[in-house]
N, C-alpha and C positions, 0 to 999 in steps of 0.2 A: 222240308225239315228240319232248312239252316239256320232259325230259327224257332225251333223245340228242342232245337240239341245245342243252340245258345242258352235259350230259357235255363236250362238242364243243367248244363254244363255255372255258369253264374249264382244259380244254386247247390250246385254242390261244394266253391267256391269259398262263397260268405258261412256253408256250413260248415265246411273242415276250419274256417279261421273261427269261428262259436269254438266248438269245442281246443281249438288248442286254446286259444286265448280266456275260457271259461278253467278250463282244466288245469294249465298252464298256473295258474296262481291260484286251484285250488292249492295245489300239491304246494306251491310257494308257503303259506301257511298253512297246510298240515306238518310241515318242518319250519315252524319262526322264522323264515330267512326277514329281511327287510322291508321295512314297509318301503323303505327309496329305493330295492332292488322291484319287489312287486308294480313299486307305482311308474318308476325307468320304465318297464316291457309293457306299463298297457296307457301309457305317451306316445313311445316310441311305434309300436305294431297295431294297443288295442284296439281301434276305429277307423284302422288304412291296411291294415292285411289282404286284404282281397279286391286294394287297387296296386296295393303293393308285387306282389305275386303276380296279377294280370301284366305289369310291368314290363319285369324283371321276364318272362316267358315272352311277353309280340321281342323284347331286343335281344330276346335269343333267337328268337325267328328271323330277325332283322330286319323287323319292323318299327325301327326306330321312333318312326313318327306318331303310329297308335301308343308304342313308351311311355313320351314324354305328355303328349298331350291328352291320356286316360286321367293322367294328377292333376294337369291343367282344369280339365277338365269337371274332375270332379274337388276341384277346388272352387271353382266356381259357381258352381251349387253349390255347396256347403254357405256360398256368401250369400250368393243370392236368394235364393232356395230357401236353406236347410232354416240358417238363422230366424231371417223373416217369418218363415213360420212359425219358429218358436213360442216370438214371442206375439205373434198371433194369438195363440192360446193362453201364457202364462195372466199364472192373476197380476205376477210382480215383474219388473222388468229385468231380465236378470244382465243383463248391460249396462254396469253399475261401474264408480271408480275402479273397483278390482282385476274390471277387464282389460284396464290402460295398460297393464304387464305383456302381456298376453297377447291383446294389438298391436301395442308396438313392439316384438319382440320377432312376429309375421310378420310387420311391414316391412324389419331388417330384413330379415330371411326373404321376402317376398323381392327383396332392392340389390339383394347379395347372387341370386340367383338369373335378377336380370343384367346386372353386366359382366354377371363370368357368362348370360349368351349370346355379349353382342358378337362374339368375334363365331357364334350363330353353331360357334360346334361349344358338346360336354364333354371334356376326357379326361382322362383318369385324374390326374392328381383334382381336381375339379371335384370332383362328384367324391376324391377320401375327404378333399374338407368340407364337400355338406352332409355327409356325413357326423362327421366333428360338432360341428353349429352344433346337430341337436341334441347333446352327451351336454355339449353348455349348454343352454337351456335349457336342459335336467338338471344338470349342478343346481344353476341359478334360479328354480322356479320351482321345485319338489316342493321342501319342505313344507313350504306353502302349503302347495294342494294336497300332501295328505291325510287332511280330517273329509277331503270330497271321496273319494277313497276309500273310509274307512267303513263308511253307511251305507257300501253297495256290494262290501266281499264278506260273506263270510263262510260259514267252511256249516254242513248240517251236519246231521246224526250218519245218515245213509254213506258218507264219508268211504271209499277203496282206495286207496292205493292203483292197485291191477287197473280196476276198471277205466280212473284218470290214464294212468296214462295207454292203456285201450284205445284209448277216445283218442291223447293225442297223434297215434302212429294211424286212425284212420282220419283225422284232421288235416295231415299229412298228406297221404292220399287224395283227400278227395279233392286238399289243394291244389293238388302236378295234376292228378288227369283233368277234372275243374278246366283250371288256365289253357289247359295245351288246349283241350274241344271248343273254349270257348277265344280263345284268339281265333282256329282252326274258321270256327266258324262266323264269324265276328267276318273275319276276310272275302268265307265266298260271300257274304250278304250282304258286306264295298263289290265285292264283282259285281252281283246282279243288280244294284241298285246303281252305279258308276258315283261311291263314292270311294272318297279320299279316304289313304288310313288316319292322316290327320283328325276329317271326322270321324273317321269310327273307333278315336278312342274319347274324342272331345263328347262325342254327343251320347251314341249305343254303346259302349263300354260304362262311359262313365256316370252313368243315371243309372243306367240296370248296376253297380254295386252300389248308389247311391242312391237310393230309394229305398232299400231294406232300414238302415242305415236312418232312413226317417223313421220308421218305422219305431230305432228302439230309440233315438227323440226323444219322439211323443208318448212312448210310452216310461220316460223320467220324467216328462215335462207334468204327465198326469199324478202323480207320487210329488208334485208339488216340489221338484229338486232341478226346479230349467236352471238353477245356476252352473250343477252339472252336465247337463246337457252343450250347453253353452260351453262349456271348459272342455269340453272333449269336442265340437267342431276343431277350436282354437287347435289341439294335442292333433287330428287327422290332416287339419292343413301344414299345420310345423312336419311335419309327419308326413307328406304326401313330397315335401319338396325339401326335405334333405337326402331321409331310408329310401324312399318313392324312387327319387333320382340319383340319387348318388348311386346305390345300388347297377341299377339297372345302367347308369355309365360305365361301374369300374369292369360288368360283363364286355360291352365296345361299344363305342363310343356312340352319342347320340347327336345326333349333327338334325341344326334346324332352321329350315326353306323362312327367308325375309316375311313369305304371307302368311306365319300364324302370328308373326309377332305381334299381330293385333288381340290375342286372345290374353296372350299375355299379360300384353299392357289392361287390358281388359279385366282384370285377377288383380295388378297390378292398386287401377287404378277404383276396384273395392275396397282392398284391402289402405289405402287412402283416406280413402267417406268413411271406416268402417270406421277410422284411427278418429277422425279429425268430431267424429257423430260423438262418441263413444268419452273423447277428452270432455265435450262441453256439455254433453249428459242431453244429448239431444234428442236421439233415438224416439222414438213416438209409435203406435204400434198404425197409423196414417203411412208412414214413409214404409215400414214391410210392404204394400200391396203396391210402395213402388218400384221397388228391389224385384220382386212378381214382375212384375209388370214387364223390366229392362230385363228380364229371364228371357218374358213370351219374346221377346225387339231381339235377343238374339239368337234365341234358334229360330225362329224365321228369316234370321241373318242369314243363318247357315244352310238352312235346306233351300235357300233362293239358292244358294247359287249350284245348290246341288241338282237343278234342277235345267 
């Protein structure tokens, strides 16, 4: 029964996030909000809202390990699974020179995050600093990204502001209720299978919230917009490590156990490898199979430690 509740809860969170993001965009465009504001909202929350809300709810439950491992696990999944799959099915390689700025920013954000956790704790001041970083990122990169949003956002003739407001309201209800039961059922599942809180977030919650993101990415790639799909993944990862961890840390300090540093360093290593590959323009489809294989080993490592 816990699995059923968990699956339904995750879909409620994802559906609620989609209602909020899509209808917020529609209202913003209808009232001629600046492209800067629309783009900033998409970067900060567009593809990471399920992970962010689940992490906030986990920390409210006093489960800080789930709060942070969910965001770390999602970020690892982004680079070890989502991007390789996008590259494999894309007609052209979207990881060109224009991606260097995004991956460089991600390397900077990940490095700052690793430095912050050296004392095994994320406090209020550090959380606020992480949130501040994404605003600097938005200010420094958004203008050149506007064209990526223009083709994706439009208002059809059936737009109704009252309907959009109602759907946003429903979205928040689904987010709050869904995230609450997602965390509760995940904890119950963890207790049944003797899983640690860290692995619940790193594997169970992170993969569950990332799979729908894969479906969305594939639909974008099939429209020959693979560059948009990859850029959204960069945004999602940066949001995870700034907005996600920052908002969670504001609620309550996040403690990091020494044994969990391996997974954080795994994320840093992935980012460094992608930075080198993109900078030297040597990422090929064959490398995608290697990353997918490494993620499989990553899963087996954690599953074997649970037995």
